[in-house]
FIRO-450310 format. One record per residue (C-alpha): residue number from 1; residue in three letters; x, y, z. Coordinates in Angstrom, 3 decimals, padded with zeros to 6 digits. Layout:
% FIRO-450310
+-----+------+----------+----------+----------+
: seq : type :     east :    north :       up :
+-----+------+----------+----------+----------+
: NUM :  Ala :        X :        Y :        Z :
...
+-----+------+----------+----------+----------+
% end
This chain:
% FIRO-450310
+-----+------+----------+----------+----------+
: seq : type :     east :    north :       up :
+-----+------+----------+----------+----------+
:   1 :  Unk :  018.059 : -034.262 : -021.703 :
:   2 :  Unk :  020.032 : -030.985 : -021.703 :
:   3 :  Unk :  019.380 : -028.331 : -019.062 :
:   4 :  Unk :  018.089 : -025.832 : -021.649 :
:   5 :  Unk :  015.578 : -028.340 : -023.052 :
:   6 :  Unk :  014.404 : -029.264 : -019.543 :
:   7 :  Unk :  013.893 : -025.610 : -018.632 :
:   8 :  Unk :  011.946 : -024.888 : -021.829 :
:   9 :  Unk :  009.645 : -027.814 : -021.096 :
:  10 :  Unk :  009.036 : -026.474 : -017.592 :
:  11 :  Unk :  008.509 : -022.692 : -017.965 :
:  12 :  Unk :  007.293 : -022.318 : -014.377 :
:  13 :  Unk :  010.758 : -023.436 : -013.273 :
:  14 :  Unk :  012.224 : -020.641 : -015.379 :
:  15 :  Unk :  010.064 : -018.085 : -013.559 :
:  16 :  Unk :  011.151 : -019.589 : -010.252 :
:  17 :  Unk :  014.794 : -019.207 : -011.243 :
:  18 :  Unk :  014.148 : -015.606 : -012.264 :
:  19 :  Unk :  012.559 : -014.930 : -008.875 :
:  20 :  Unk :  015.473 : -016.561 : -007.028 :
:  21 :  Unk :  018.157 : -014.658 : -008.948 :
:  22 :  Unk :  016.429 : -011.333 : -008.311 :
:  23 :  Unk :  015.991 : -012.129 : -004.617 :
:  24 :  Unk :  019.631 : -013.111 : -004.129 :
:  25 :  Unk :  021.023 : -010.168 : -006.118 :
:  26 :  Unk :  018.800 : -007.681 : -004.295 :
:  27 :  Unk :  019.777 : -009.150 : -000.919 :
:  28 :  Unk :  023.475 : -008.945 : -001.843 :
:  29 :  Unk :  023.410 : -005.462 : -003.332 :
:  30 :  Unk :  021.215 : -003.829 : -000.648 :
:  31 :  Unk :  023.859 : -003.833 :  002.135 :
:  32 :  Unk :  026.411 : -002.568 : -000.404 :
:  33 :  Unk :  024.120 :  000.333 : -001.245 :
:  34 :  Unk :  023.640 :  000.986 :  002.462 :
:  35 :  Unk :  027.404 :  001.216 :  002.969 :
:  36 :  Unk :  027.686 :  003.518 : -000.039 :
:  37 :  Unk :  024.894 :  005.753 :  001.251 :
:  38 :  Unk :  026.544 :  005.998 :  004.668 :
:  39 :  Unk :  029.934 :  006.800 :  003.130 :
:  40 :  Unk :  028.593 :  009.626 :  000.948 :
:  41 :  Unk :  026.067 :  010.870 :  003.524 :
:  42 :  Unk :  023.003 :  010.012 :  001.413 :
:  43 :  Unk :  020.636 :  009.910 :  004.357 :
:  44 :  Unk :  016.967 :  010.614 :  004.967 :
:  45 :  Unk :  016.961 :  013.002 :  007.901 :
:  46 :  Unk :  013.687 :  013.460 :  009.851 :
:  47 :  Unk :  013.690 :  017.245 :  009.542 :
:  48 :  Unk :  009.915 :  017.686 :  009.127 :
:  49 :  Unk :  006.824 :  016.663 :  011.096 :
:  50 :  Unk :  005.558 :  014.360 :  008.345 :
:  51 :  Unk :  008.608 :  012.085 :  008.679 :
:  52 :  Unk :  007.757 :  008.946 :  010.662 :
:  53 :  Unk :  011.320 :  007.853 :  011.502 :
:  54 :  Unk :  013.418 :  009.399 :  014.271 :
:  55 :  Unk :  017.037 :  009.105 :  013.123 :
:  56 :  Unk :  018.920 :  009.613 :  009.833 :
:  57 :  Unk :  018.574 :  006.520 :  007.656 :
:  58 :  Unk :  020.522 :  005.562 :  004.501 :
:  59 :  Unk :  018.791 :  005.773 :  001.129 :
:  60 :  Unk :  019.683 :  003.885 : -002.095 :
:  61 :  Unk :  017.753 :  000.690 : -001.336 :
:  62 :  Unk :  015.788 :  001.371 : -004.509 :
:  63 :  Unk :  018.963 :  001.052 : -006.572 :
:  64 :  Unk :  019.434 : -002.471 : -005.177 :
:  65 :  Unk :  015.836 : -003.435 : -005.989 :
:  66 :  Unk :  016.127 : -002.161 : -009.564 :
:  67 :  Unk :  019.554 : -003.760 : -010.015 :
:  68 :  Unk :  018.315 : -007.128 : -008.734 :
:  69 :  Unk :  015.359 : -006.938 : -011.129 :
:  70 :  Unk :  017.513 : -006.027 : -014.129 :
:  71 :  Unk :  020.255 : -008.576 : -013.412 :
:  72 :  Unk :  017.700 : -011.380 : -013.103 :
:  73 :  Unk :  016.179 : -010.489 : -016.486 :
:  74 :  Unk :  019.575 : -010.332 : -018.195 :
:  75 :  Unk :  020.813 : -013.591 : -016.658 :
:  76 :  Unk :  017.632 : -015.499 : -017.477 :
:  77 :  Unk :  017.936 : -014.258 : -021.054 :
:  78 :  Unk :  020.937 : -016.579 : -021.367 :
:  79 :  Unk :  018.736 : -019.621 : -020.633 :
:  80 :  Unk :  015.935 : -018.956 : -023.049 :
:  81 :  Unk :  015.153 : -017.442 : -026.409 :
:  82 :  Unk :  012.592 : -014.721 : -025.835 :
:  83 :  Unk :  010.167 : -014.122 : -028.723 :
:  84 :  Unk :  010.877 : -010.937 : -030.685 :
:  85 :  Unk :  007.770 : -009.239 : -029.286 :
:  86 :  Unk :  008.787 : -010.051 : -025.722 :
:  87 :  Unk :  012.251 : -008.550 : -026.217 :
:  88 :  Unk :  010.663 : -005.447 : -027.729 :
:  89 :  Unk :  008.336 : -004.996 : -024.740 :
:  90 :  Unk :  011.120 : -005.690 : -022.241 :
:  91 :  Unk :  013.312 : -003.000 : -023.766 :
:  92 :  Unk :  010.534 : -000.472 : -023.253 :
:  93 :  Unk :  010.119 : -001.290 : -019.563 :
:  94 :  Unk :  013.890 : -001.404 : -019.014 :
:  95 :  Unk :  014.436 :  002.017 : -020.590 :
:  96 :  Unk :  011.437 :  003.564 : -018.849 :
:  97 :  Unk :  012.347 :  002.112 : -015.460 :
:  98 :  Unk :  015.946 :  003.317 : -015.852 :
:  99 :  Unk :  014.657 :  006.852 : -016.390 :
: 100 :  Unk :  012.389 :  006.510 : -013.366 :
: 101 :  Unk :  015.223 :  005.128 : -011.254 :
: 102 :  Unk :  017.443 :  008.039 : -012.283 :
: 103 :  Unk :  014.688 :  010.516 : -011.466 :
: 104 :  Unk :  014.208 :  009.045 : -008.014 :
: 105 :  Unk :  017.945 :  008.926 : -007.376 :
: 106 :  Unk :  018.384 :  012.608 : -008.202 :
: 107 :  Unk :  015.399 :  013.489 : -006.050 :
: 108 :  Unk :  016.795 :  011.469 : -003.129 :
: 109 :  Unk :  020.255 :  012.975 : -003.364 :
: 110 :  Unk :  019.245 :  016.604 : -003.914 :
: 111 :  Unk :  018.384 :  018.406 : -000.685 :
: 112 :  Unk :  015.338 :  020.241 : -002.059 :
: 113 :  Unk :  014.349 :  017.641 : -004.637 :
: 114 :  Unk :  013.249 :  018.406 : -008.197 :
: 115 :  Unk :  009.764 :  019.743 : -007.545 :
: 116 :  Unk :  006.585 :  017.956 : -008.572 :
: 117 :  Unk :  006.255 :  019.713 : -011.967 :
: 118 :  Unk :  009.645 :  018.547 : -013.216 :
: 119 :  Unk :  009.049 :  015.091 : -011.807 :
: 120 :  Unk :  005.718 :  014.826 : -013.622 :
: 121 :  Unk :  007.308 :  015.841 : -016.936 :
: 122 :  Unk :  010.012 :  013.175 : -016.635 :
: 123 :  Unk :  007.442 :  010.571 : -015.575 :
: 124 :  Unk :  005.313 :  011.408 : -018.606 :
: 125 :  Unk :  008.393 :  010.980 : -020.826 :
: 126 :  Unk :  009.071 :  007.537 : -019.318 :
: 127 :  Unk :  005.403 :  006.574 : -019.819 :
: 128 :  Unk :  005.526 :  007.657 : -023.465 :
: 129 :  Unk :  008.609 :  005.499 : -024.023 :
: 130 :  Unk :  006.805 :  002.428 : -022.658 :
: 131 :  Unk :  003.798 :  003.149 : -024.865 :
: 132 :  Unk :  006.145 :  003.529 : -027.846 :
: 133 :  Unk :  007.146 : -000.093 : -027.200 :
: 134 :  Unk :  003.464 : -001.081 : -027.486 :
: 135 :  Unk :  002.691 : -001.409 : -023.776 :
: 136 :  Unk : -000.599 :  000.437 : -023.476 :
: 137 :  Unk : -004.365 :  000.076 : -023.177 :
: 138 :  Unk : -005.366 : -001.984 : -026.223 :
: 139 :  Unk : -009.110 : -002.210 : -025.608 :
: 140 :  Unk : -009.758 :  001.535 : -025.974 :
: 141 :  Unk : -010.056 :  003.474 : -029.220 :
: 142 :  Unk : -009.260 :  005.798 : -030.868 :
: 143 :  Unk : -005.518 :  005.456 : -030.405 :
: 144 :  Unk : -004.961 :  008.951 : -028.984 :
: 145 :  Unk : -007.472 :  008.331 : -026.204 :
: 146 :  Unk : -005.794 :  005.015 : -025.372 :
: 147 :  Unk : -002.435 :  006.810 : -025.463 :
: 148 :  Unk : -003.569 :  009.561 : -023.074 :
: 149 :  Unk : -005.245 :  007.174 : -020.624 :
: 150 :  Unk : -002.185 :  004.918 : -020.651 :
: 151 :  Unk :  000.010 :  007.880 : -019.692 :
: 152 :  Unk : -002.388 :  008.824 : -016.895 :
: 153 :  Unk : -002.427 :  005.231 : -015.624 :
: 154 :  Unk :  001.362 :  004.810 : -015.623 :
: 155 :  Unk :  002.074 :  008.193 : -014.014 :
: 156 :  Unk : -000.754 :  007.744 : -011.512 :
: 157 :  Unk :  000.287 :  004.279 : -010.315 :
: 158 :  Unk :  003.951 :  005.311 : -010.240 :
: 159 :  Unk :  003.157 :  008.131 : -007.825 :
: 160 :  Unk :  000.692 :  006.008 : -005.866 :
: 161 :  Unk :  003.504 :  003.667 : -004.813 :
: 162 :  Unk :  005.549 :  006.700 : -003.853 :
: 163 :  Unk :  002.660 :  007.986 : -001.733 :
: 164 :  Unk :  002.271 :  004.752 :  000.275 :
: 165 :  Unk :  006.000 :  004.572 :  000.980 :
: 166 :  Unk :  005.542 :  006.051 :  004.447 :
: 167 :  Unk :  006.204 :  002.938 :  006.523 :
: 168 :  Unk :  008.924 :  000.281 :  006.452 :
: 169 :  Unk :  008.016 : -002.654 :  004.230 :
: 170 :  Unk :  004.760 : -001.153 :  002.981 :
: 171 :  Unk :  005.366 : -000.081 : -000.618 :
: 172 :  Unk :  007.840 : -002.879 : -001.377 :
: 173 :  Unk :  005.614 : -005.513 :  000.237 :
: 174 :  Unk :  002.548 : -004.448 : -001.716 :
: 175 :  Unk :  004.613 : -004.436 : -004.936 :
: 176 :  Unk :  005.818 : -007.968 : -004.164 :
: 177 :  Unk :  002.266 : -009.240 : -003.666 :
: 178 :  Unk :  001.032 : -007.393 : -006.771 :
: 179 :  Unk :  003.848 : -008.947 : -008.826 :
: 180 :  Unk :  002.809 : -012.446 : -007.774 :
: 181 :  Unk : -000.767 : -011.568 : -008.751 :
: 182 :  Unk :  000.248 : -010.380 : -012.220 :
: 183 :  Unk :  002.316 : -013.540 : -012.638 :
: 184 :  Unk : -000.616 : -015.738 : -011.589 :
: 185 :  Unk : -003.046 : -014.061 : -013.974 :
: 186 :  Unk : -000.578 : -013.824 : -016.854 :
: 187 :  Unk :  000.712 : -017.428 : -016.694 :
: 188 :  Unk : -001.923 : -018.917 : -019.059 :
: 189 :  Unk : -001.319 : -016.120 : -021.594 :
: 190 :  Unk :  001.426 : -015.517 : -024.104 :
: 191 :  Unk :  002.502 : -012.246 : -022.416 :
: 192 :  Unk :  005.845 : -013.792 : -021.478 :
: 193 :  Unk :  007.532 : -010.515 : -020.616 :
: 194 :  Unk :  004.913 : -009.936 : -017.906 :
: 195 :  Unk :  005.744 : -013.308 : -016.360 :
: 196 :  Unk :  009.483 : -012.651 : -016.247 :
: 197 :  Unk :  009.185 : -009.026 : -015.107 :
: 198 :  Unk :  006.695 : -009.948 : -012.396 :
: 199 :  Unk :  008.786 : -012.861 : -011.090 :
: 200 :  Unk :  011.922 : -010.690 : -011.035 :
: 201 :  Unk :  010.191 : -007.761 : -009.320 :
: 202 :  Unk :  008.703 : -010.021 : -006.637 :
: 203 :  Unk :  012.147 : -011.458 : -005.898 :
: 204 :  Unk :  013.899 : -008.074 : -005.912 :
: 205 :  Unk :  011.381 : -006.567 : -003.481 :
: 206 :  Unk :  011.513 : -009.600 : -001.198 :
: 207 :  Unk :  015.299 : -009.428 : -001.073 :
: 208 :  Unk :  015.133 : -005.810 :  000.075 :
: 209 :  Unk :  012.354 : -006.022 :  002.689 :
: 210 :  Unk :  014.365 : -007.696 :  005.520 :
: 211 :  Unk :  016.883 : -004.842 :  005.442 :
: 212 :  Unk :  014.113 : -002.248 :  005.353 :
: 213 :  Unk :  012.563 : -003.820 :  008.464 :
: 214 :  Unk :  015.900 : -004.326 :  010.230 :
: 215 :  Unk :  016.960 : -002.085 :  013.112 :
: 216 :  Unk :  020.733 : -002.541 :  012.750 :
: 217 :  Unk :  020.936 : -002.632 :  008.936 :
: 218 :  Unk :  017.961 : -000.414 :  008.108 :
: 219 :  Unk :  017.860 :  001.217 :  004.700 :
: 220 :  Unk :  015.121 :  003.055 :  002.804 :
: 221 :  Unk :  014.486 :  002.558 : -000.892 :
: 222 :  Unk :  013.551 :  006.235 : -001.238 :
: 223 :  Unk :  011.897 :  007.724 : -004.307 :
: 224 :  Unk :  014.427 :  005.707 : -006.327 :
: 225 :  Unk :  012.662 :  002.530 : -005.282 :
: 226 :  Unk :  009.036 :  003.560 : -004.848 :
: 227 :  Unk :  008.818 :  005.365 : -008.205 :
: 228 :  Unk :  010.588 :  002.530 : -010.019 :
: 229 :  Unk :  008.520 : -000.341 : -008.613 :
: 230 :  Unk :  005.357 :  001.681 : -009.166 :
: 231 :  Unk :  006.349 :  002.272 : -012.773 :
: 232 :  Unk :  007.076 : -001.420 : -013.358 :
: 233 :  Unk :  003.782 : -002.490 : -011.755 :
: 234 :  Unk :  001.854 :  000.037 : -013.852 :
: 235 :  Unk :  003.517 : -001.297 : -017.007 :
: 236 :  Unk :  002.843 : -004.923 : -016.078 :
: 237 :  Unk : -000.833 : -004.135 : -015.571 :
: 238 :  Unk : -001.051 : -003.065 : -019.216 :
: 239 :  Unk :  000.625 : -006.199 : -020.513 :
: 240 :  Unk : -001.739 : -009.091 : -019.955 :
: 241 :  Unk : -005.250 : -010.153 : -020.941 :
: 242 :  Unk : -008.060 : -010.117 : -018.382 :
: 243 :  Unk : -011.191 : -010.696 : -020.463 :
: 244 :  Unk : -011.295 : -014.334 : -021.526 :
: 245 :  Unk : -014.614 : -015.027 : -019.786 :
: 246 :  Unk : -016.105 : -011.608 : -019.006 :
: 247 :  Unk : -015.361 : -007.966 : -019.721 :
: 248 :  Unk : -015.459 : -007.143 : -015.998 :
: 249 :  Unk : -012.068 : -008.826 : -015.816 :
: 250 :  Unk : -010.623 : -005.605 : -017.203 :
: 251 :  Unk : -010.787 : -004.064 : -013.724 :
: 252 :  Unk : -008.563 : -006.795 : -012.239 :
: 253 :  Unk : -005.546 : -004.410 : -012.112 :
: 254 :  Unk : -007.603 : -002.040 : -009.958 :
: 255 :  Unk : -007.987 : -004.841 : -007.413 :
: 256 :  Unk : -004.331 : -005.879 : -007.586 :
: 257 :  Unk : -003.153 : -002.284 : -007.101 :
: 258 :  Unk : -006.049 : -001.279 : -004.849 :
: 259 :  Unk : -003.878 : -000.429 : -001.816 :
: 260 :  Unk : -001.792 :  002.335 : -003.464 :
: 261 :  Unk : -004.795 :  003.565 : -005.462 :
: 262 :  Unk : -006.972 :  003.722 : -002.359 :
: 263 :  Unk : -004.397 :  005.581 : -000.273 :
: 264 :  Unk : -003.760 :  008.079 : -003.071 :
: 265 :  Unk : -007.456 :  008.856 : -003.427 :
: 266 :  Unk : -007.927 :  009.043 :  000.346 :
: 267 :  Unk : -005.057 :  011.451 :  001.052 :
: 268 :  Unk : -005.915 :  013.588 : -001.979 :
: 269 :  Unk : -009.530 :  013.896 : -000.839 :
: 270 :  Unk : -008.593 :  014.675 :  002.763 :
: 271 :  Unk : -006.026 :  017.291 :  001.764 :
: 272 :  Unk : -008.317 :  019.005 : -000.728 :
: 273 :  Unk : -011.082 :  019.025 :  001.876 :
: 274 :  Unk : -008.727 :  020.971 :  004.161 :
: 275 :  Unk : -007.757 :  023.336 :  001.372 :
: 276 :  Unk : -004.273 :  021.822 :  001.104 :
: 277 :  Unk : -002.374 :  020.801 : -002.006 :
: 278 :  Unk : -002.562 :  017.039 : -002.675 :
: 279 :  Unk :  001.112 :  017.201 : -003.685 :
: 280 :  Unk :  002.308 :  018.210 : -000.219 :
: 281 :  Unk :  003.020 :  015.573 :  002.432 :
: 282 :  Unk :  000.811 :  014.965 :  005.447 :
: 283 :  Unk : -000.171 :  012.211 :  007.883 :
: 284 :  Unk : -003.514 :  011.473 :  006.217 :
: 285 :  Unk : -002.387 :  008.057 :  004.978 :
: 286 :  Unk : -004.629 :  005.172 :  005.987 :
: 287 :  Unk : -001.642 :  003.212 :  007.350 :
: 288 :  Unk : -000.849 :  006.062 :  009.738 :
: 289 :  Unk : -004.526 :  006.309 :  010.681 :
: 290 :  Unk : -004.367 :  002.659 :  011.699 :
: 291 :  Unk : -001.351 :  003.547 :  013.831 :
: 292 :  Unk : -003.282 :  006.358 :  015.522 :
: 293 :  Unk : -005.995 :  003.774 :  016.249 :
: 294 :  Unk : -003.473 :  001.850 :  018.344 :
: 295 :  Unk : -002.161 : -000.803 :  015.947 :
: 296 :  Unk :  001.569 : -001.499 :  015.955 :
: 297 :  Unk :  003.506 : -001.183 :  012.709 :
: 298 :  Unk :  003.957 : -004.929 :  012.570 :
: 299 :  Unk :  000.200 : -005.420 :  012.889 :
: 300 :  Unk : -000.420 : -002.768 :  010.237 :
: 301 :  Unk :  001.856 : -004.570 :  007.777 :
: 302 :  Unk :  000.083 : -007.869 :  008.453 :
: 303 :  Unk : -003.293 : -006.188 :  007.871 :
: 304 :  Unk : -002.211 : -004.479 :  004.653 :
: 305 :  Unk : -000.379 : -007.507 :  003.285 :
: 306 :  Unk : -003.435 : -009.618 :  004.029 :
: 307 :  Unk : -005.764 : -007.100 :  002.374 :
: 308 :  Unk : -003.487 : -006.852 : -000.667 :
: 309 :  Unk : -003.332 : -010.644 : -001.008 :
: 310 :  Unk : -007.117 : -010.955 : -000.638 :
: 311 :  Unk : -007.721 : -008.236 : -003.229 :
: 312 :  Unk : -005.244 : -009.881 : -005.594 :
: 313 :  Unk : -006.997 : -013.226 : -005.153 :
: 314 :  Unk : -010.301 : -011.468 : -005.861 :
: 315 :  Unk : -008.754 : -010.055 : -009.035 :
: 316 :  Unk : -007.885 : -013.561 : -010.163 :
: 317 :  Unk : -011.397 : -014.853 : -009.437 :
: 318 :  Unk : -012.882 : -011.946 : -011.394 :
: 319 :  Unk : -010.940 : -013.047 : -014.477 :
: 320 :  Unk : -012.200 : -016.642 : -014.286 :
: 321 :  Unk : -015.726 : -016.081 : -012.913 :
: 322 :  Unk : -019.064 : -015.584 : -014.622 :
: 323 :  Unk : -020.399 : -012.063 : -015.060 :
: 324 :  Unk : -022.769 : -012.364 : -012.091 :
: 325 :  Unk : -020.050 : -013.766 : -009.836 :
: 326 :  Unk : -017.637 : -011.011 : -010.861 :
: 327 :  Unk : -020.295 : -008.368 : -010.176 :
: 328 :  Unk : -020.895 : -009.860 : -006.727 :
: 329 :  Unk : -017.178 : -009.672 : -005.890 :
: 330 :  Unk : -017.092 : -006.042 : -007.024 :
: 331 :  Unk : -020.194 : -005.130 : -005.016 :
: 332 :  Unk : -018.859 : -006.683 : -001.812 :
: 333 :  Unk : -015.507 : -004.917 : -002.281 :
: 334 :  Unk : -017.154 : -001.522 : -002.809 :
: 335 :  Unk : -019.356 : -001.879 :  000.273 :
: 336 :  Unk : -016.456 : -002.975 :  002.484 :
: 337 :  Unk : -014.276 : -000.154 :  001.146 :
: 338 :  Unk : -016.980 :  002.380 :  001.954 :
: 339 :  Unk : -017.417 :  001.085 :  005.497 :
: 340 :  Unk : -013.660 :  001.081 :  006.111 :
: 341 :  Unk : -013.288 :  004.600 :  004.696 :
: 342 :  Unk : -016.112 :  005.909 :  006.860 :
: 343 :  Unk : -014.390 :  004.503 :  009.926 :
: 344 :  Unk : -010.883 :  005.688 :  008.981 :
: 345 :  Unk : -011.904 :  009.272 :  008.232 :
: 346 :  Unk : -013.204 :  009.612 :  011.794 :
: 347 :  Unk : -009.744 :  008.941 :  013.227 :
: 348 :  Unk : -008.152 :  012.069 :  014.676 :
: 349 :  Unk : -004.693 :  012.825 :  013.300 :
: 350 :  Unk : -002.237 :  014.370 :  015.739 :
+-----+------+----------+----------+----------+
% end
């Protein structure tokens, strides 16, 4: 039996290979990007109070994550014949993510950044491109409403991952877990591009995280990384079916991406309550509130990774459960979220 025939008969192996290639390429390219950032002085300097690091740290980790993801998809293309529809969808995500990566890179390199209005316009353009390649909300009509809500979803999730990128390993770790969740839910379906993209993104993020957590070889992924992985996750969420047994399964992406969504809503609410713009940085993030409560950053990552994994597992159960069981999972999640929020908002930020 030839290798190509063996691989086609075992598609899960193909996803494993995709994951491994992305992990290795990301792990190889990340230190190269760190050296490049140091050489050209592309550093994140803690010049404001909202910065949580104490010394200048190289950017460009996001380039390595995106490159690892892209290389894995191109290499794996040599081992399999993607259906025409899959190639069409993949082109949309590749083009859109390239725009998002470029946007983040410019914002990281420029001293004053691009400003949130320009960034929103470019993000909307990238979202429209993905929708043009038929990655959108398909269960909503008329088309223009589905189009508008798809843009809002993609731009919102993209920025949500950027918002939670305030602690080493947080945004990339959540994206890694979310990618595994999308892969798990999508596996029985014919949305093959979701499977490959999710496997590659999980590997690329995992290859970057050790460097992000390192003290000697530390590197940030910057807006280049957080915007790009957020964009890819938002696109993946639109690409698979969730409603085989009950319509409540449609909210599965909200569970999978609950951590960035929750933090975005929390900081926006807290800032607006203080009369501040939700687009300006602050220390209202729930991860930083946990730190003010006395948890170490390592403990915070364990808590958030655990919560993200549990929520992702809940998302899977919602897609395979009965209506009553799915409603029960949702009710328990809402109650727990309310209790946690009530406790977190009482934490004094200083």
